[in-house]
N, C-alpha and C positions, 0 to 999 in steps of 0.2 A: 887411843888414836893420837899421834904426836902432832906438833904444830904444823909441820910441813904438809902432812896428809890433810889436815883441816883446811889449810889455805888452798890446796889443789882442789878439794871437793867444793869449796866456796866458789872458786873460779869456774869450775865445770857447770855448776848450777846457775851462775849468774847470766850466762849467755841465753838461757831459755826463759828468763824471768819475764821479760816484756811480752813474749809470745804467749807464755802460760797465762799471764794476766788477761791478755786479749781473749783467749779461748774461754777462760772462766767467766769473764764479763759477758761474753756473748751467750753462754749457757744460762747465766743468771737472768739476763734480759729476756730470753726465750721462756724460761720458767715463770718469770713475773707476768708476762703477757698471758700465758696459759692460765695462771692462777687468777688473773683479773677477769678473763672471760668465764672461767668456771664459777667465780663468785657472782658475776653479773647474771649468769643464767640461773643460779640458785635463788638469788633474791628477786628475780623477775617472776617467780611462781606465786600464784595467789594463795596456795595452800601449802605451807611448809611444815605442817605438824608432823608428817611421817618421818621427817629427816632430822637427825640429831647430830649436830657438829660435835665431835669428840676431840678435846684438846690434849688429852694424855692417854696413850695406849701403850700398855706394857707388853713385853715379850716379843716385840717385833724384831726383824733382822736389822742389824747394823751393817751399813754398806759404806765402804770407803772408796771413792773414785780414784783410779790410778791412770795416769797418762803415760803412754809409751811413745816417746817423741824423738828418738835418736835420729831416724831418717828424716823426719819432718823438719826438725830444727837444723839438721845438717844439710838441707837443700835437696834431699831426695824426694821421692814420690809418695812415701808412706805417710798417711795421715795419723793424727793422734788416735789412740784406742782407749776406751774407757771401760773399766771393769764395773759392771752394773750389779752383779750378785755373785755369791759363792754358795755352794752346797756340798756338804760332806756325804758322798755316796759310799756304799759299803767297800768298794775297792779302788776308789780314786776321788780326787777333789775336782769338782766341776766349777769352772768360771764362766759366767755369762758376760759377754762384751756387748756394748751398745752399738757397735758398728762392725764392719767386715774385716776379717784377716785375709790377706791375699792367699789364694789357693796354693798350697805347697809351702807356705812360709814357715820358717822355723822360729819357735819362741822358747824362752826359758822361764821356768817357774822359780820364783825367789821366795825362800822360806826364812822366817825370822825367828831367832831364838827368843824364848819368853824370858827376857831379862828385866823388863819393866823400867828400862833406863834409856831415854832418848839419845844419850851420848854414846850408846853402844849399838847403834843401828847397823854397824858393819858386821856384827855377828850374824851372818846369814849364810844360807846354803843355796846353791843354784843347781837345778837339774833341768835337763831338756824336757819340754812338755811331751806328754804321751801322744797327743794329737790335737788338731784344731779343725773346726768344721763350720760351715754356714749354719745359721739357726734362724728360724722364721724367715721373714723377708729381707731384713737388713742387719741382723745381728750375727754374732759368732759365739761359739763355745770353744773353750780350751780345756782339755783334760790334763790334770797334773797328778803326780803320784801323791799318795796320802802323806801328810806332814810327819816327819820323824817324831819320836818322843821328845817332849819339851820344846817343840817348835809350834808356833802359832798357826792356826788354820786360816788366818788372814794372809793368804799367799798373793804375791804380786807377780807381774810378768815383765819381761824385757826382751828385746831382740838380742841375739848373741853378740856379746862384746859391748853392749850399750849399758846405759844407766837408767834406773827408775827415777823419774823426775820427782823431786820432793820439795814442795814449798812449805811455808810455816804451817799451813792447814794440814799438810800430810804428816809433819812431825807430831802435831797434836793428835791426829788420828792414830798414828803408830803407837803413841804412849797408851792410848785407850785400848788398842788391840792387844798389846803385849802385857796384859795383866797376868799375874802369876796364878790367880784363882782359876780353876778349871771351868767353873760355872760362868765366869765372865767371857772366856773364850768361846764356850758353846753358845752363848747368846749372840756373839758376833757372827758366827757362821752356822746356819741351821744344819741339823743332822737330817738325813733323808727320811728317817722314821717319823718326822714331825715338821712338815713344811707345806705351804701352798705353792704349787709348782707351775700351774698353767691357769689361764683365764681366757675364755673365748666369748666374744660378743654374739648374742643370738636375739635379734630384734631389740626389744626393750629390757632384756635380761642379760646377765652375764653368768656363764657356766664356769664354776671354779673347781679345779681339780686339786685335791689335797691328800697328803699322807698324814696319819695321826688322828683321823676321825673315829677310828675303831668301829666302823660300821661293818656288819656281817655281809657276806656275799648273797646275792640273789634276793635281797630284801630292800624295800624302800622304808624310809623312816619319816616321822612327822617333821616337816620342814620348819615348824615353829620352834624347833630346838636350836636353830642356827640364825646367825646374822652375818652380813658381809660389811666390810669396812673399806672405804675408798680414800686414797690420798694422792696428792700430786708430788709428794716428797719420796725420795728413795729411802730416807731414814724415818721410818714410822714410829720410832721410839721417842722422837724429839717432841717436846711440848708444843712447839709452834706448828707441828704438822696439821694440815687442814684436812680433816677426815669427815666423811659422811657415813652414816650407818643405815642400811636398808634390810628389809626382811627377806628371808629365803622363801621360795615358792615350791621347791622340790628338793629331795635329798635321797641318795642311795649310794652305797659302796664308797667310792672316793669322789663323788660328784655332788656339789651343792649348787643349785641354781638360785640366784638372787635378782631382785629388781634393781635396775639402775636408779640412781638418784633422780627424783622427779624433774629437776631442772634440766637434766640431760635428756630424759625421755621426751620432755615437752619441746625442746629446742632442736637438738641434733644428736642422735645416738652415736654418730661417728666420733663425737668429741671424747667418748669414753676410751678410745684407743690410746694405749700408752699409760693409762692411770694404774697405779699399783693397787692391788686388792688382796684382802685376806678374809679369814672366817673365824668366828668365835661361837662358843656355846652360849645360849641365852641364860642358862643357869648361873653363869659367871657374873661378877659384879658389873652393873651397867656403867658405873663411873670409870672402871678400869678393866674392860673385858680381857680375859686371858686369850687373846687371839693368837692363832698359829703364826710362826715366822713365815714370811712370804718373799718369794723371788719372782712372783707372777705379775705381769702387766697385761692389761686387757688387749687382746689380739682380735682384730676385725677381719674375718675371712672374706667378707663381702667386698673388701677393698683390695684384695690381692688375688691375682690369677683368675679373674672372672672372664667368662666368654663375652664377646662383644654384643652390643645391643642388637636385638633382632635375631640372634643366632639360636636362641632357645637352649633347652637343656639337653645334655647327652641322654640317650635312652638307657644306656647300660655302662656302669662304672664298676671298678673293683678296688678294694682296700685290703692291705695286708700289713703285718708287722713281722720283721725278720731280724735275725742276727747272723752274720757271716754265712749267707746263702747266695752270694752273688753268682756262684757257679751254676745254679739252676734257674736263675731269674729269667734269662733269655728264653728258655724253653717254655716256661710258664706263661710269660707275657705273649710271645709270638703265637703259641697254640691258641690261647683264649682270645687273642685279637682276631684270629681267623673265625672264631665262633661268635664274634660280635661285640666284645668288650671295647669300648671307645676311649676310656679314660682310666688312668692308673694312679692310685695314691699309695706310695710305698713308704711305710714308716720304718726308718732305719734305727734299730735299737743298739747303737754303739758298735756297728760293724767295723772291721779293719781289713777287709778283703777286697777293696777296690769296687765297692758297690756303685759309687758315683760314675765310674768309667763305664760300667755296664749300662747304667741308666742313660748316659750320654749316647752310647752306641744305639740303644733302642730308640731314642728320640731321633737319631740320624736316619732311622728306618721308618719314621713317622708313626711311632707307637704311643705318643702322648703320655709319657711317664713323668711324674713328679716325685722326687725323693724328698721326704720330709724327715729331717733329723729329729729323732725322739730319744733324748738322752736319759730318760727316766727309767730306772730298772724296776722290773716286776710291776708294770703299770699298763698291761695290754688292754684290759677292759676300759680303763679311762682313755687310753689312746684311741680305741675304736669309737668311744663317745665323741672325742675330739674330731675324728675323721668323719663321723656322721654329720656333724655340724658343718664341716667344710663342704662335704659332698652335696648337701641338700640345696646349695645355691647353684650347683652345676649339673646335677644328675637326677633323673627320674627314679632310677633303681641303682642300688650299689650292693655288690656282693662282698661279704667278709669271709675270706677263706685263705688257706696257707699256700705257700709256693710248692708244697709237695702234694697238692690236691688238684686233680684234673677232671673236669666235667667230660662225661662220655655218653654218647647216644648209642645204645646197643642195637644190633640188628636182629630182628625176630623172624627166623625161618623164611627169610626172603620176602616177607610181606611188608615189612617196614623199610623204606628206603634209607640208605646211608645219609647221614646229615650233610648238609651243604654249608657254605659260608653263612655266618650270622644266625646259625640255628639256635644258639643260646639266647641271643638277643630277641629272636622271634618268640621263643618259648616264654620269656619273662614279660615281653611287651603285650602278650595276650591278656595280661591282668592289669594293664595300666589304667584302663577305664572302668575297672571293677569298683562298685560302690563300697565293697567291704574288704577286699583282699589287699593286704599291705606287706605280706611276706610270702616268699616262695621257697619251700624247703626241699632239699634233695638228699637222699640217703648216701652213706659212704661205705665203701668196701676197703678194708685195710689189707695192704699187700706186705709180704715179707721179703727177706733177702733173695729169695728165688734161686738159691744155689750159688749166688755170686760172692766173690771175696774182694772185688775191686769195683769202684763206681762205674756204671755203664757209660761207655764213651758216647753213645748216641742219645743219651738222656734217659730219664726215669720211665717215660712212657713206653719205651722200647725194651729197656733192660729188665724191669721187674714184671713178672708174669704169673706169680703164684700168690694166692690170697687166702684169707679166712673165708669160710662159707657164709656165715651170718653177717649182715651189715651192722655197722656201729655208728650210732649218732647220725647227725645231719648237718649240713651247712646251708646258709640262707642268702637270698637276695631280698632286700627290704626297700620300702619307700621311705627315704630319710625324712621326708616332710610329714610322715604319719607315725613317727615314733613317740612313745610316751615322754612326757616332759622330764622325767628322771633320767632318761637315756640309759636306764638299767639294761645291762646285757650280760650274757653268759658267753663271752668271747665271740661266738659266731651267730647268735641271734638275739634280738632285742625285744623288750616289752613294747607292745604296740599301744597306740591311743585307744581309749574306750570306743567300742563300736567297730573295731577292725580286727581281723583275724588272719591266720596263716593258712596256706594250702600246701599239700604234699604232692610232689611230682611222683607219678607211678614209676616203680623201679624198672619196668620195661621200657619207659620213655627216656629216662635219663638217670644216671648214677654218677657218683664221684669216686674215682680211683684215688684212694689215699695211700701214698707211698710212705707209710709211717715207719716201718721197720726195714731200713735199708742196710747196706753193708756195714760192718761193725764200726769202722772209724767214723762214718757219717752219722750213724745212730748215736754213738757215744758223744759226739760234739753237740748234737741237737739236744739231747736229754740232760746233759750236764748243767745247762743253764737255760731255764724256761723263761719266756717273756711274760707269761700270764701272772696276774696278781695272786690268784687263788689256787694255782697249780703248784704242787710241791716240786722243788728241784730234785733231780735224781739222787743226789748224795744226801738229801735230808732223810732222817730216819723216822718217818711216819707216813701214814696213808699208803702203805706199800701195795695194797691191792687195787688201787685206783686204775681205771682205764687210761688216765692221763700219764701213767708210768708204763713200764714194761713189766707186766706181771711175772713174778718168779725170779727177777734179776736182783732183788734187794737194792743195796745202795753202793755196791762196789763196782768200779768200771773194769770188770774182768770178763773177757769174752767167753761165753759158754762154748764148749767144743762143738756143739751142733747148731751154732747160731745161724749159719747159712741155710739150714733146712727148716728153721722154725717158722711159725705162722703160715704154713703152706698146707692148705686143705683142698684148694681148687685151682687148677691151672686155667688161667684166663688170659688169652692172647688177643682179645677183641680190640683193645685200644692200640696195642702194638701193630696189629695188622692194618688198622685204619690209618695210623700215622705213616707207616711205611708206604702204603698205597696212595695216600693223598698229599704227602708233604715232601717225599724224597725227590731229589733232582734226577731226572731221567738219564742224564749223562754221567754224573759222578756218584749218584746214590746218597749224596750228603743231604742231611736235613737242614732246614733254615738256620737253626740255632747252632749248627756245626760250622757254618760258613762265616767268614769275616764280613763286616759291613761293606767293604769295598767290592766283594764278589757276590753279595746277595742280590738276587733278582726278584725274590718273592715280595 
């Protein structure tokens, strides 16, 4: 870098110095106040023996805050944005920001060559971010391409044409980030295979979601094997980090439940929100536990999106996780809303097909849909545990089923009347006052392509009419307040608390039409990338006979010549006839999900 370039860079950075100092001073003051209150609550407890302040914790994430300030310091309306965490996912780098990015705003990812020399910081590569999205209630996430070979995973952001603001503290961080040793870089940004990624408050405990525990599916383990560690600092590897350690009370799959520090439990559990947390194995050294890297801060669902006082809980809610299925969401929500579902939790697993626009349209039709960005790949079971905790504050019952699954009340020889509005809610609410029933299970019928080669224009309920004869599996509605403390689930049903049980709905009363094997292009997209933690992706070369795959297709995305006729043993037009008879507009013949929000009257 020549002398003229250095002078220009110095002048460019000088203008933001006073404002930058002001922001950093404010953040330091805020953190100091929180630390003081946290310490005060801790030492106010009469019995502090269960809590062990840990002054040095190895193996935690290094986090370097970055301010994006071009518009802010230039007099525009954009506020500074702070990178809180980074995670290396299998196909992209995820950045978690402490505040919101404007919807539709364009950002650039800045990659630094691993030179280990602060004077060569201009050796960088700039690429447009893949996408940006809202996260939790007040944060954002930005997805960047994976760093090229020999570039650091400590990637920054900037607005197009702007500069990344760097003070002396940033130059120091950059030198630390650009170590040539691979292990130093991997310590700086955790890999998806080993990281604590979410933490959610549940009364006087915190439920921590983590990759890298190596726990087997469908099993709970002895919680005494784990501890949780809490800190007010982003950088948990620093010696001055103020850390509490507490015991785990439950553990299964990717979920560990730990007690909050007693000082918080005693005074105000809401104070836990925003505190960073991680997990370690007890067998590791107590003086320096090998805790997992963490990007998780405690989230309190009770303080966000709650119903008003006196409104009570919704009788029936639904939760699902999806990827690029915006085209079928309207049909699924509008049909089941008619059957009585009052509240929708949509966990969006990195979709890029305009799902938020569909959610906005549904809300404009009063369908009460909340889209929750879930950026974590292959983490459906943990996501449903997360959703169950959110839903229990708002819902008496919550159903866990997919957007290609539709409840249907068959008609029996004219003796059973066709279902009316809210039939599903009425069915489930019959068990609300039961002293023992906490789960209602319904069997599924799997439908095939039904001779089609293109997606049906009127929706899956009308288009697919041929299925397998024998039912497969079941889906459930559960009482979220009566689930086992482990939150152990096999995607669509949970382990219940001791003393509670499930009940099965008779197949003549209700079934689920599962439109599992659709036209080839739709099927191929769905099975190429599965959201479930323990379900094999289609292209993976094992477990080929599982019902979670398409038996007989192997691992190649090659359409069989007879695909449109497969999985067809029984022609079943029951739901199609019901939908056309009950939902079609008498004048146009259009179904509600075919009409735009401006012309919808239902």
